[in-house]
C-alpha positions as CSV (number, residue, x, y, z in Angstrom):
1,M,18.5,16.5,-48.9
2,T,21.0,18.8,-50.6
3,E,20.4,21.6,-53.1
4,E,22.2,19.6,-55.9
5,A,19.7,16.7,-55.4
6,T,16.6,19.0,-55.3
7,R,14.3,18.4,-58.2
8,I,11.9,21.1,-59.3
9,L,9.2,20.9,-62.0
10,V,8.2,24.1,-63.8
11,V,4.7,24.1,-65.4
12,D,3.8,27.1,-67.5
13,D,2.2,27.4,-70.9
14,D,4.1,30.7,-71.6
15,E,7.4,29.7,-73.1
16,A,9.2,32.9,-72.2
17,G,8.0,32.8,-68.6
18,R,8.9,29.1,-68.3
19,Y,12.4,29.8,-69.7
20,V,13.1,32.6,-67.2
21,K,12.0,30.5,-64.2
22,T,14.0,27.5,-65.4
23,R,17.1,29.6,-65.9
24,I,16.9,31.2,-62.5
25,L,16.5,27.9,-60.7
26,K,19.2,26.1,-62.6
27,S,21.6,28.9,-61.8
28,K,21.3,27.9,-58.2
29,G,22.0,24.3,-58.9
30,Y,18.5,22.8,-58.8
31,V,17.6,20.0,-61.1
32,V,14.8,21.4,-63.2
33,S,12.3,19.8,-65.6
34,E,9.6,21.6,-67.4
35,T,6.2,21.2,-69.2
36,A,3.5,23.4,-70.6
37,L,0.5,21.0,-69.9
38,G,-1.2,20.2,-66.7
39,L,-1.9,16.5,-67.5
40,V,1.8,16.0,-68.4
41,A,2.7,17.6,-65.0
42,I,0.5,15.1,-63.2
43,E,2.2,12.2,-65.1
44,Q,5.7,13.6,-64.3
45,A,4.8,14.1,-60.6
46,E,3.6,10.4,-60.5
47,A,6.8,9.2,-62.2
48,A,9.5,11.3,-60.5
49,Q,7.8,13.0,-57.4
50,P,9.8,16.2,-57.5
51,D,10.5,18.1,-54.3
52,L,8.7,21.3,-55.6
53,I,6.4,22.2,-58.5
54,L,6.3,25.7,-59.8
55,L,2.7,25.7,-61.2
56,D,0.9,28.3,-63.2
57,V,-2.8,28.7,-62.7
58,M,-3.7,29.2,-66.4
59,L,-2.9,26.1,-68.5
60,P,-4.2,25.2,-72.0
61,D,-5.6,21.7,-71.1
62,I,-6.6,21.9,-67.4
63,S,-6.8,24.4,-64.6
64,G,-3.6,24.7,-62.6
65,I,-5.7,24.7,-59.4
66,E,-7.1,21.3,-60.4
67,V,-3.6,20.0,-61.2
68,C,-2.5,21.1,-57.7
69,R,-5.5,19.4,-56.1
70,R,-4.8,16.1,-57.8
71,I,-1.0,16.1,-57.0
72,K,-1.6,17.1,-53.4
73,S,-4.2,14.3,-52.9
74,E,-1.7,11.7,-54.2
75,F,1.6,13.2,-53.0
76,P,1.0,15.5,-50.0
77,G,4.7,15.8,-49.4
78,V,5.4,17.6,-52.7
79,M,5.5,21.3,-52.3
80,V,3.5,23.4,-54.8
81,L,4.2,27.1,-55.5
82,Q,1.2,28.5,-57.5
83,T,1.9,31.4,-59.9
84,S,-0.4,33.5,-62.0
85,A,-0.2,36.7,-64.2
86,A,-3.9,36.7,-65.0
87,F,-5.5,35.9,-61.6
88,T,-4.1,38.5,-59.2
89,R,-7.0,39.3,-56.9
90,P,-7.0,38.3,-53.2
91,Q,-9.8,35.8,-53.9
92,D,-7.7,34.2,-56.6
93,R,-4.9,33.7,-54.1
94,T,-7.4,32.2,-51.7
95,S,-8.7,29.8,-54.3
96,A,-5.2,28.6,-55.1
97,L,-4.4,28.1,-51.4
98,D,-7.7,26.3,-50.8
99,G,-6.8,24.0,-53.7
100,G,-3.7,22.8,-51.8
101,A,-1.0,25.2,-52.9
102,D,1.7,25.9,-50.3
103,S,2.3,29.4,-51.5
104,F,1.2,31.9,-54.2
105,L,3.1,34.5,-56.2
106,V,1.9,37.0,-58.7
107,E,3.8,37.4,-62.0
108,P,5.9,38.9,-63.1
109,I,8.1,37.5,-60.3
110,D,11.3,39.2,-59.2
111,P,14.1,36.6,-59.3
112,D,15.1,37.2,-55.7
113,E,11.5,36.8,-54.6
114,L,11.2,33.6,-56.5
115,L,14.3,32.1,-55.0
116,A,13.3,33.2,-51.5
117,A,9.8,31.6,-51.9
118,V,11.4,28.4,-53.3
119,N,14.0,28.2,-50.5
120,A,11.3,28.8,-47.9
121,L,9.1,25.9,-49.2
122,L,12.1,23.6,-49.5
123,R,13.0,24.4,-45.9
124,V,9.5,23.4,-44.9
125,R,9.9,20.1,-46.9
126,R,13.2,19.4,-45.3
127,A,11.7,20.0,-41.8
128,E,8.8,17.7,-42.6
129,R,11.1,15.0,-43.7
130,E,13.3,15.4,-40.6
131,L,10.2,15.3,-38.4
132,R,8.9,12.2,-40.2
133,R,12.3,10.6,-39.7
134,L,12.3,11.5,-36.0
135,N,8.8,10.2,-35.7
136,E,9.9,6.9,-37.1
137,T,12.9,6.8,-34.8
138,L,10.7,7.7,-31.9
139,E,8.3,4.9,-32.7
140,A,11.3,2.5,-32.8
141,Q,12.5,3.8,-29.5
142,V,9.0,3.6,-28.0
143,A,8.7,0.0,-29.2
144,E,12.2,-0.9,-27.8
145,R,11.4,0.8,-24.5
146,T,8.0,-0.9,-24.3
147,S,9.8,-4.2,-24.9
148,E,12.3,-3.5,-22.1
149,L,9.5,-2.5,-19.7
150,A,7.5,-5.6,-20.5
151,E,10.7,-7.7,-19.8
152,A,11.3,-5.8,-16.6
153,N,7.7,-6.2,-15.6
154,A,7.9,-9.9,-16.3
155,H,11.1,-10.1,-14.2
156,L,9.4,-8.2,-11.4
157,E,6.3,-10.4,-11.5
158,Q,8.7,-13.4,-11.2
159,E,10.5,-11.8,-8.3
160,V,7.1,-11.1,-6.6
161,A,6.0,-14.7,-7.1
162,E,9.3,-16.0,-5.7
163,R,9.0,-13.6,-2.7
164,R,5.5,-14.7,-2.1
165,K,6.7,-18.3,-2.1
166,A,9.4,-17.4,0.4
167,E,7.0,-15.5,2.6
168,Q,4.6,-18.4,2.6
169,A,7.5,-20.7,3.5
170,L,8.6,-18.3,6.3
171,W,5.0,-18.0,7.5
172,H,4.7,-21.8,7.6
173,S,8.0,-22.0,9.4
174,Q,6.9,-19.4,11.9
175,K,3.6,-21.2,12.4
176,L,5.4,-24.4,13.1
177,E,7.7,-22.6,15.4
178,A,4.8,-21.1,17.3
179,V,3.1,-24.4,17.5
180,G,6.3,-26.0,18.8
181,Q,6.7,-23.2,21.3
182,L,3.2,-23.6,22.5
183,T,3.5,-27.4,22.7
184,G,6.8,-27.1,24.5
185,G,5.5,-24.6,27.0
186,V,2.4,-26.7,27.7
187,A,4.4,-29.8,28.0
188,H,6.9,-28.1,30.3
189,D,4.3,-26.6,32.6
190,F,2.2,-29.8,32.8
191,N,5.3,-31.9,33.3
192,N,6.2,-29.8,36.4
193,L,2.6,-30.0,37.7
194,L,2.4,-33.8,37.1
195,T,5.7,-34.2,38.9
196,V,4.3,-32.4,41.9
197,I,1.1,-34.4,41.8
198,S,2.8,-37.8,41.3
199,G,5.5,-37.0,43.9
200,N,2.9,-36.1,46.6
201,L,0.8,-39.2,45.8
202,E,3.9,-41.4,46.0
203,L,4.6,-40.0,49.4
204,V,1.0,-40.6,50.5
205,R,1.2,-44.2,49.2
206,E,4.5,-44.8,51.1
207,A,3.0,-43.3,54.2
208,L,-0.1,-45.5,54.1
209,S,1.8,-48.7,53.2
210,G,4.4,-48.3,56.0
211,N,4.4,-50.0,59.4
212,R,3.9,-46.7,61.1
213,A,0.6,-44.9,60.7
214,P,1.1,-41.4,59.1
215,S,-0.2,-38.3,60.9
216,T,-3.4,-36.8,59.5
217,E,-1.7,-33.4,59.3
218,R,1.1,-34.8,57.0
219,L,-1.4,-36.5,54.7
220,L,-3.5,-33.4,54.4
221,R,-0.4,-31.4,53.6
222,L,0.6,-33.8,50.8
223,I,-2.9,-33.9,49.4
224,K,-3.2,-30.2,49.5
225,S,0.1,-29.8,47.6
226,A,-1.1,-32.3,44.9
227,Q,-4.5,-30.5,44.8
228,G,-2.7,-27.1,44.3
229,A,-0.7,-28.5,41.4
230,A,-4.0,-29.8,39.8
231,D,-5.6,-26.4,40.3
232,R,-2.6,-24.7,38.6
233,G,-3.0,-27.2,35.7
234,A,-6.7,-26.2,35.4
235,L,-5.6,-22.5,35.4
236,V,-3.2,-23.1,32.6
237,T,-5.9,-24.9,30.6
238,Q,-8.3,-21.9,31.3
239,Q,-5.7,-19.5,30.1
240,L,-5.1,-21.4,26.9
241,L,-8.8,-21.5,26.3
242,A,-9.0,-17.8,26.9
243,F,-6.2,-17.1,24.4
244,A,-7.9,-19.4,21.8
245,R,-11.2,-17.6,22.6
246,R,-12.9,-20.9,23.5
247,S,-13.5,-20.4,27.2
248,M,-17.1,-20.2,28.5
249,L,-17.8,-16.5,29.3
250,R,-20.7,-15.5,31.5
251,A,-21.3,-12.0,30.3
252,E,-23.1,-9.5,32.5
253,S,-23.9,-5.8,32.3
254,V,-21.1,-4.6,34.6
255,D,-20.2,-1.3,36.3
256,L,-16.4,-1.3,36.0
257,S,-16.0,1.5,38.5
258,A,-17.7,-0.5,41.2
259,L,-16.0,-3.8,40.2
260,I,-12.5,-2.3,40.1
261,A,-13.0,-0.3,43.3
262,A,-14.1,-3.5,45.1
263,F,-11.1,-5.3,43.6
264,A,-8.6,-2.5,44.5
265,G,-7.5,-4.0,47.8
266,F,-6.6,-7.3,46.3
267,L,-4.7,-5.5,43.5
268,Q,-2.7,-3.5,46.0
269,R,-1.7,-6.6,47.9
270,A,-0.6,-8.3,44.6
271,L,1.5,-5.2,43.7
272,G,3.1,-4.9,47.1
273,E,3.5,-2.0,49.5
274,A,6.4,-0.4,47.5
275,I,4.1,0.2,44.5
276,K,1.6,3.1,44.5
277,L,-1.8,2.3,43.0
278,E,-3.8,5.1,41.6
279,M,-7.3,4.9,40.0
280,S,-9.6,7.3,38.1
281,F,-13.0,6.8,36.6
282,D,-15.3,8.8,34.3
283,P,-18.1,10.2,36.5
284,D,-20.9,8.8,34.2
285,L,-19.2,5.6,33.2
286,W,-21.1,3.3,30.8
287,R,-21.7,-0.3,31.6
288,C,-20.1,-3.0,29.5
289,G,-21.0,-6.6,28.8
290,I,-18.2,-8.8,30.1
291,D,-17.5,-11.8,32.4
292,P,-16.5,-10.1,35.6
293,I,-14.4,-13.0,36.9
294,Q,-12.4,-13.2,33.7
295,F,-12.0,-9.4,33.8
296,E,-10.6,-9.5,37.3
297,A,-8.2,-12.2,36.2
298,A,-7.1,-10.0,33.3
299,I,-6.6,-7.0,35.5
300,L,-4.6,-9.1,38.0
301,N,-2.4,-10.4,35.1
302,L,-1.7,-6.8,34.0
303,A,-0.9,-5.8,37.6
304,V,1.5,-8.7,38.1
305,N,3.3,-7.9,34.8
306,A,3.5,-4.2,35.8
307,R,5.0,-5.2,39.2
308,D,7.6,-7.4,37.6
309,A,8.5,-4.7,35.0
310,M,9.1,-2.1,37.7
311,G,11.2,-4.4,39.9
312,G,8.9,-4.2,42.8
313,S,8.7,-0.4,43.2
314,G,7.0,2.4,41.2
315,H,3.5,3.4,40.5
316,V,0.6,1.9,38.6
317,T,-2.4,3.8,37.2
318,V,-5.7,2.3,36.4
319,E,-7.9,4.7,34.3
320,V,-11.4,3.9,33.1
321,V,-13.0,6.2,30.5
322,N,-15.9,6.2,28.0
323,M,-14.8,6.2,24.4
324,T,-16.7,6.5,21.1
325,V,-14.8,5.4,18.0
326,P,-16.2,7.0,14.7
327,A,-16.6,5.2,11.4
328,D,-13.4,6.7,10.1
329,P,-11.1,6.8,13.2
330,P,-7.8,8.6,13.3
331,H,-4.5,6.6,13.2
332,T,-4.2,6.7,16.9
333,T,-7.1,4.2,17.3
334,R,-5.3,1.8,15.0
335,D,-7.5,-1.4,14.5
336,L,-10.5,-0.3,16.5
337,T,-13.8,-0.8,14.9
338,E,-16.7,1.7,15.0
339,G,-18.7,1.7,18.3
340,S,-18.9,2.7,21.9
341,Y,-16.4,1.3,24.4
342,V,-15.4,1.5,28.0
343,C,-11.6,1.8,27.9
344,V,-9.5,0.5,30.8
345,R,-5.9,1.7,30.7
346,V,-3.3,0.1,33.0
347,T,-0.1,2.2,33.0
348,D,3.2,1.3,34.8
349,S,6.4,3.3,35.4
350,G,8.5,0.3,34.5
351,E,11.4,-0.2,32.0
352,G,9.1,-0.5,29.0
353,M,9.4,-2.8,26.0
354,T,11.1,-2.6,22.6
355,P,8.8,-2.7,19.6
356,E,9.9,-6.3,18.9
357,V,9.0,-7.4,22.4
358,A,5.7,-5.5,22.3
359,A,4.8,-7.1,19.0
360,R,5.1,-10.6,20.6
361,A,3.7,-9.8,24.0
362,F,0.4,-11.6,23.4
363,E,2.0,-14.8,22.1
364,P,1.4,-17.8,24.5
365,F,4.5,-18.8,26.4
366,F,6.5,-15.8,25.2
367,T,8.2,-14.1,28.2
368,T,11.3,-12.1,28.9
369,K,11.3,-13.2,32.5
370,E,13.8,-15.7,33.9
371,I,13.0,-19.4,33.9
372,G,10.6,-20.2,36.7
373,K,9.3,-16.6,37.1
374,G,6.6,-16.6,34.4
375,S,4.7,-19.0,32.2
376,G,4.2,-16.5,29.4
377,L,0.4,-17.0,29.5
378,G,-0.7,-13.9,31.4
379,L,-1.0,-11.4,28.5
380,S,-2.2,-14.1,26.1
381,Q,-5.1,-14.7,28.5
382,V,-5.9,-11.0,28.6
383,Y,-5.8,-10.9,24.8
384,G,-8.1,-13.9,24.4
385,F,-10.6,-12.6,27.0
386,V,-10.9,-9.1,25.5
387,K,-11.2,-10.5,21.9
388,Q,-13.8,-13.1,22.9
389,S,-15.7,-10.3,24.6
390,G,-15.9,-8.4,21.3
391,G,-13.3,-5.8,22.3
392,H,-9.7,-4.8,21.4
393,V,-6.4,-4.6,23.3
394,I,-3.5,-2.3,22.5
395,I,0.0,-2.0,24.0
396,D,1.8,1.3,24.0
397,S,5.4,1.0,25.3
398,A,8.9,2.2,24.7
399,P,12.2,1.4,26.5
400,G,12.5,3.6,29.5
401,A,9.0,5.1,29.1
402,G,6.9,2.5,30.8
403,T,4.0,0.5,29.4
404,T,0.2,1.2,28.9
405,V,-2.1,-1.6,28.1
406,S,-5.5,-0.4,26.9
407,L,-8.6,-2.7,27.0
408,Y,-11.5,-1.5,24.9
409,L,-14.6,-3.3,26.2
410,P,-17.9,-3.0,24.3
411,R,-20.6,-0.8,25.9
412,S,-23.7,-2.7,27.1
413,E,-27.3,-1.4,27.0
414,L,-28.5,-4.3,29.1
415,P,-30.1,-3.7,32.6
416,P,-27.8,-4.0,35.6
417,E,-27.2,-7.5,37.0
418,T,-25.9,-8.7,40.4
419,L,-22.2,-8.6,40.3
420,S,-20.0,-11.5,41.3
421,K,-17.8,-10.8,44.3
422,P,-14.1,-10.1,43.6
423,A,-12.0,-13.3,43.3
């Protein structure tokens, strides 16, 4: 809005006063119209909507304050400068402003004061117009940005859906790979065992069908070899059932300190003389409800894995402590649920495992050992036994820092029972 385009309406019943105001405003380039009546001013405001109305309070047909009130109710953007020579008290000014006037001047008005008041009101009007324009622009920008965000969100949802499909496909592929690995491992192990069994039975058949009677010692040796292979097949089956948590457990209320101490000699022989075995127990160790035979097999598996990880020399520590897991455990307890446990930690000084290997350590038939030196079922049997017993198992390991396998076995409040002898 420029000054040349600014329209001002002068409303005053005093012809001389109206003339002076009009002359002053026109001298500054404003487009000025005038009237002496309030109702005519309302009509002109409706027809032309001037930028500013210079409105006298005292009019012959209607109060100037009423004229201001009507114009402001219909056209709030039109600025109104109320003037008066008769009403000059503070309460008169208050009444005019309450009626909607934007400013109030007492006549006679100094020309400079009039121009200053007019310019101030026009600046306010320009600011209001600019603010309105910016608001409209902002609304358009917000609408545009909202549309862009909606489009981006739709694109993101599509990507998430595609990623979910890819993850499902990958999970399915990994599941099939795991099933294939499990099937291949089982088939490989049982094929070797069946080869031993069938080979020894074939030798027995040939010996019995020959012209020369075989010695009893040779027959017993062949039968023993076949029986050993059959026993190993039964062990593989038992380990698979333990991993699947389908083996039959005979839970008892067990004192682990007594059970492990009685089992220590066997563990030391399994580890070998070059490996030092150390044990420590809480003085008031709780009892736990487990199958003692399966527990011994689990500890033996951990010991054998520790021995292989250390290359036949080093030290192994078996630590048994009481542990209570609160309802809101710290991050160090990871997936442990609330409760009381007897924790068995088996720590070795071996080469340790990478995070990738540790993450797969409990998978059946997963092994880092050379072919023929491990079936990959030892740790899976430990995992299955502990989970089926209602406990948890956690591996802590790092390359060059050894490995700690922690078995969290649930505390038992049952009365003591006769313990099975160590296997």
